[in-house]
Each structure stands twice: as structure tokens, then as C-alpha cells.
C-alpha positions as CSV (number, residue, x, y, z in Angstrom):
1,V,72.9,97.2,74.5
2,N,74.7,94.3,76.1
3,V,77.8,94.2,78.3
4,S,80.0,91.3,78.9
5,E,83.4,90.8,80.7
6,M,86.0,88.2,79.8
7,E,89.0,87.4,81.9
8,A,91.9,86.2,79.8
9,P,95.0,85.0,81.7
10,F,98.2,85.3,79.6
11,E,102.0,84.8,79.9
12,L,104.5,87.2,78.3
13,D,107.3,85.6,76.3
14,E,109.0,87.7,73.7
15,R,106.9,90.8,73.9
16,S,106.4,93.4,76.6
17,R,103.0,93.8,78.2
18,Q,102.4,97.1,76.4
19,E,103.2,95.5,73.0
20,F,100.8,92.6,73.8
21,L,97.9,94.9,74.8
22,S,98.4,97.1,71.7
23,D,98.2,94.0,69.6
24,V,95.0,92.9,71.4
25,R,93.4,96.4,70.9
26,A,94.3,96.3,67.2
27,R,92.8,92.9,66.6
28,L,89.6,93.6,68.5
29,G,89.2,97.1,67.0
30,V,88.0,95.6,63.7
31,L,84.8,94.2,65.4
32,K,81.8,96.3,64.2
33,G,79.4,97.7,66.8
34,V,81.6,96.7,69.7
35,N,83.3,99.0,72.2
36,I,86.4,97.4,73.9
37,E,87.9,98.3,77.2
38,I,91.1,96.5,78.3
39,G,92.3,96.4,81.9
40,Q,92.9,94.2,84.8
41,P,90.2,92.6,87.2
42,I,91.3,94.5,90.3
43,S,91.9,97.8,88.5
44,H,88.5,97.5,86.9
45,R,86.8,97.0,90.3
46,I,88.7,100.1,91.7
47,D,87.7,102.2,88.7
48,A,84.1,101.1,89.0
49,M,84.0,102.2,92.7
50,L,85.6,105.5,91.8
51,S,83.5,106.6,88.9
52,G,81.0,103.8,88.0
53,T,83.1,102.9,84.9
54,R,85.8,100.3,84.3
55,A,88.2,102.8,82.9
56,N,91.1,105.1,84.1
57,I,89.4,108.3,83.0
58,A,85.7,109.1,83.2
59,L,84.4,112.3,81.6
60,K,81.0,112.8,83.1
61,L,78.7,115.1,81.1
62,F,75.7,116.4,83.2
63,G,72.5,118.0,81.7
64,P,68.8,117.8,81.5
65,D,68.3,116.3,78.0
66,L,69.5,112.8,77.3
67,N,69.7,113.2,73.5
68,R,71.7,116.4,73.8
69,L,74.0,114.7,76.3
70,F,74.6,111.8,73.9
71,S,75.4,114.2,71.1
72,L,77.7,116.2,73.3
73,G,79.4,112.9,74.4
74,N,80.2,112.1,70.8
75,Q,81.6,115.6,70.3
76,V,83.8,115.1,73.3
77,K,84.9,111.7,71.9
78,G,85.8,113.3,68.6
79,A,87.7,116.1,70.3
80,V,89.9,113.9,72.5
81,S,90.4,110.9,70.1
82,G,93.6,112.4,68.9
83,V,95.2,113.0,72.3
84,A,98.4,110.9,72.6
85,G,98.0,108.2,75.3
86,V,94.2,107.8,75.1
87,A,93.1,104.3,74.5
88,D,89.7,102.4,74.6
89,L,87.8,105.7,74.1
90,N,84.0,105.0,74.5
91,V,80.8,106.8,74.9
92,E,78.2,105.3,77.3
93,Q,75.7,103.6,74.9
94,Q,72.2,105.1,74.6
95,V,69.7,103.5,72.2
96,E,66.0,104.2,71.7
97,R,63.7,101.3,72.6
98,P,60.0,101.0,71.8
99,Q,57.6,101.9,74.6
100,L,53.8,101.9,75.1
101,Q,52.7,105.0,77.0
102,I,49.3,105.1,78.6
103,R,48.5,108.8,79.5
104,P,45.4,109.4,81.6
105,K,42.8,112.0,80.5
106,R,42.2,113.7,83.8
107,E,38.9,115.3,82.7
108,M,37.5,112.0,81.5
109,L,38.6,110.2,84.7
110,A,36.8,112.8,86.7
111,K,33.7,112.5,84.5
112,Y,33.4,108.7,85.1
113,G,34.4,109.0,88.8
114,I,37.7,107.2,88.5
115,P,40.4,108.4,90.9
116,L,43.9,108.7,89.5
117,P,45.5,106.3,92.0
118,E,42.8,103.7,91.1
119,F,43.6,104.2,87.4
120,S,47.3,103.7,88.0
121,R,46.6,100.6,90.0
122,F,44.4,99.1,87.3
123,I,47.2,99.7,84.7
124,E,49.8,98.2,87.0
125,V,47.8,95.1,87.8
126,A,46.2,94.5,84.3
127,L,49.4,94.8,82.3
128,G,52.2,94.1,84.8
129,G,50.5,91.7,87.1
130,E,50.5,91.4,90.9
131,V,51.5,88.4,93.0
132,V,48.5,87.6,95.3
133,S,49.5,84.2,96.7
134,Q,51.8,81.2,96.4
135,V,51.2,77.6,95.5
136,Y,53.4,74.7,96.8
137,D,54.0,71.8,94.5
138,Q,56.5,69.0,95.4
139,G,58.3,71.2,97.9
140,R,58.7,74.1,95.6
141,S,56.7,77.4,95.7
142,F,55.3,79.2,92.7
143,D,53.8,82.7,92.7
144,V,50.1,83.1,91.7
145,T,49.9,86.3,89.6
146,V,46.7,88.2,88.6
147,K,46.9,90.0,85.3
148,M,45.0,90.2,81.9
149,D,45.3,87.4,79.5
150,D,48.1,87.8,77.0
151,A,45.7,87.9,74.1
152,D,43.9,90.9,75.7
153,R,47.1,93.0,75.9
154,S,48.8,91.9,72.6
155,D,48.3,95.2,70.7
156,M,47.2,98.8,71.3
157,E,43.6,98.2,70.2
158,R,43.0,95.3,72.5
159,I,44.6,97.3,75.4
160,G,42.3,100.2,74.6
161,N,39.3,97.8,74.9
162,L,40.1,96.8,78.4
163,T,37.5,98.0,80.8
164,I,37.9,99.8,84.1
165,D,35.3,100.3,86.8
166,G,33.6,103.7,86.9
167,T,30.8,105.1,89.1
168,S,28.2,104.2,86.4
169,G,29.7,100.9,85.2
170,K,32.5,99.6,83.0
171,V,34.4,102.1,81.0
172,P,36.8,101.2,78.0
173,L,40.4,102.2,78.8
174,S,40.6,104.2,75.5
175,Y,37.9,106.6,76.9
176,V,39.9,107.7,79.8
177,A,43.5,107.4,78.5
178,D,45.6,108.1,75.4
179,I,47.5,105.0,74.4
180,V,50.6,106.0,72.4
181,S,53.4,104.0,70.8
182,T,56.7,105.9,71.3
183,S,60.3,105.2,72.1
184,G,62.6,106.0,75.0
185,P,66.1,105.5,76.3
186,N,67.3,102.1,77.3
187,A,68.8,103.4,80.5
188,I,69.0,106.7,82.4
189,S,72.2,107.3,84.5
190,R,72.1,109.8,87.4
191,E,74.6,111.2,89.9
192,N,73.5,113.6,92.6
193,A,70.0,113.7,91.0
194,Q,71.4,114.9,87.7
195,R,71.3,113.0,84.4
196,K,74.6,112.1,82.9
197,I,76.5,110.4,80.1
198,V,80.0,109.0,80.6
199,V,82.8,109.2,78.1
200,S,85.4,106.7,79.3
201,A,89.1,106.1,78.3
202,N,92.2,104.3,79.4
203,V,95.8,105.6,79.3
204,A,98.6,103.9,77.5
205,D,102.3,104.9,77.2
206,R,101.8,108.2,79.1
207,D,101.1,109.4,82.6
208,L,97.6,110.0,83.7
209,H,97.9,113.6,84.7
210,S,99.4,114.9,81.4
211,V,96.9,113.0,79.4
212,V,93.9,114.5,81.3
213,G,95.6,118.0,81.0
214,D,95.6,117.5,77.2
215,I,92.0,116.3,77.2
216,Q,90.9,119.4,79.2
217,E,92.6,121.6,76.7
218,M,91.1,119.9,73.7
219,I,87.6,120.1,75.2
220,R,88.0,123.8,75.9
221,E,89.0,124.4,72.4
222,K,86.6,122.2,70.5
223,V,83.5,121.6,72.6
224,D,81.0,124.3,73.3
225,L,78.8,123.3,76.2
226,P,75.3,124.9,76.2
227,E,73.9,126.5,79.4
228,G,72.9,123.9,82.0
229,Y,75.5,121.4,80.9
230,H,78.9,120.8,82.4
231,I,81.7,118.2,82.6
232,E,83.3,116.6,85.6
233,Y,86.5,114.5,85.5
234,G,86.4,111.2,87.5
235,G,88.0,107.8,87.7
236,Q,91.7,107.4,88.7
237,F,92.3,111.1,87.8
238,E,89.8,112.2,90.5
239,N,91.6,109.9,93.0
240,L,95.0,111.4,91.9
241,Q,93.6,115.0,92.5
242,N,92.4,114.0,95.9
243,A,95.8,112.5,96.7
244,I,97.6,115.6,95.5
245,N,95.3,117.9,97.6
246,T,96.0,115.7,100.7
247,L,99.7,115.8,100.1
248,L,99.7,119.6,99.8
249,V,98.4,119.7,103.4
250,V,100.2,116.7,104.8
251,I,103.7,117.5,103.6
252,P,104.0,121.1,104.9
253,V,102.6,119.9,108.2
254,A,105.1,117.0,108.4
255,L,108.0,119.3,107.5
256,A,107.0,121.9,110.1
257,L,106.9,119.1,112.8
258,I,110.3,117.9,111.8
259,L,111.6,121.5,112.0
260,L,110.0,121.9,115.4
261,L,111.5,118.6,116.7
262,L,115.0,119.5,115.5
263,F,114.8,122.9,117.2
264,F,113.8,121.2,120.5
265,A,116.7,118.8,120.1
266,F,119.5,121.4,119.3
267,K,118.1,124.6,120.9
268,S,119.8,126.4,118.0
269,V,118.3,127.9,114.9
270,T,121.6,127.5,112.9
271,Y,122.0,123.8,113.8
272,T,118.3,123.2,113.1
273,L,118.5,124.7,109.7
274,V,121.7,122.8,108.8
275,V,120.2,119.4,109.7
276,F,116.8,120.3,108.2
277,S,118.5,121.2,104.8
278,T,119.2,117.4,104.3
279,V,115.4,116.7,104.1
280,P,114.9,118.2,100.6
281,L,118.3,116.9,99.5
């Protein structure tokens, strides 16, 4: 999975901004294997701060299993793809990448007197390497790294033949560990210690609130979330909800203060209500 961002300045001539963006989406939509999100540099930064994605709406699916989350994310994408006003609909990309897992055999480690921290340390240094010093050459510094030769860790069999110190001498790594070729996710996203997958979308030709309302309705009708999985709505919609909740408190307080000030000024309930009636008008 690769991500790149291109800033393309433009000047509108005979078309509106919305017509231009629709044309760009149509032209880029034919590219195979590419997910496109179109926005503006500042709005992208704001969206990223709000939800971690560069889109107006972030549907965040939480749950324990990444493969299940990815499947549910595609179900959500299919359910909301027909909602009017939804554009640049994407599911956070998850692909399997090859991994080599070295799993310790605790009984064998105990038999050869190898503590588990020492085993982990050996794997870390032998395969990943460790910086032990620095060398200065012509005013530049270079790290000196200790690790096994590339030829000794080029395949599973050679890794299994690496020797680790035991109480009675050298022990092949394959004796005290299972070396398994497997695959795992390219990235794991978390929020509040929960694994998540994000389905992101932008809004075009409609207001944000009504689009999210339709999205919520379609998800309720078409997506059955298993136990332990849930959806949260983020992005600019989350910011909008926070603003509305703030206004629900601020506006009544402001109106009450205005009413109180008018009463102190006129000392008459009738005059106060007459003047106050101009506020909503």
C-alpha cells in the first residue's frame, strides 16, 4: 500500500468549481487499484486532525479481528455507495504481507537453560542488528552494527541453523523455536486501544448533516454488526455535532441573559417581552 498527495493549483474559467471537480473524479476514477480523495490542502489538514483521515466523513469500525473489520468495511462501503452526495468513498487499505515468525519453545528453552529474555535478545541482535558504536570518516559519522551475516539469515533453514548459547554449549535455534513462514497485516490502526478500520467519504452537492443521516439509515438497514463490533462517526460530522451541542447550551444562556438585561433596563415584564420579541424576528 502506497499513499501520495499531489497539490494541483487551478483557475476556473467557463465551468463552476463543482463541475471541474466532478470531471476530475470521472477521469481519475478509471485508474485500476487506485483510491482517490479530492479536497483542499487546509481542509485535508483539518480533517486529518479531527479523524485521522483526509475526508469529510470518517466511519470508524471498531472490533478485535482485522480481517472481519475489513470485510465489514467493504459491506459498509457497498451499503452507502448509493447515497446521494457521497463522493470519494474508500476503505482503509489492508493487505497481507509475508512474515517470518520465530516462536519460542518454552520447554526446550528451560531444558537448555536459556532464559526467555536472552532468547528474545538473541533474535533481536542476530536478525535485526544492534548499533554498538560509531565510526568517523571525513567528518561524517557511521553506525557500527552487529548482526549475523546476510548469507546466514537468507532463508528459514539457515536461520534455524543459527546457534544460541545454552548452559551446556551451543544450541541450534531450530531446537528451541518454531520458525514459521506466514503473513500478517501491513498496518494496524488503533484508537483508544481498540483496533479499527476507517471507511472515508467526501460530500458533494449536499449538506453534510443530511448525507450522514442517510448513511446512518442505510447502515442500520443493510449492515449487521456482530457482537463486539461498533461504528463511530467522525471527521467534520463529529465537529458539526460538537458545535450543535455547544450551541444548544450557549444560545439558551445568551437569550436568558438578554431577557434579564432587558428586565433590569425597563423594570416591566410587558416592555421586556415586547422588545425581546424582536430577537427571534
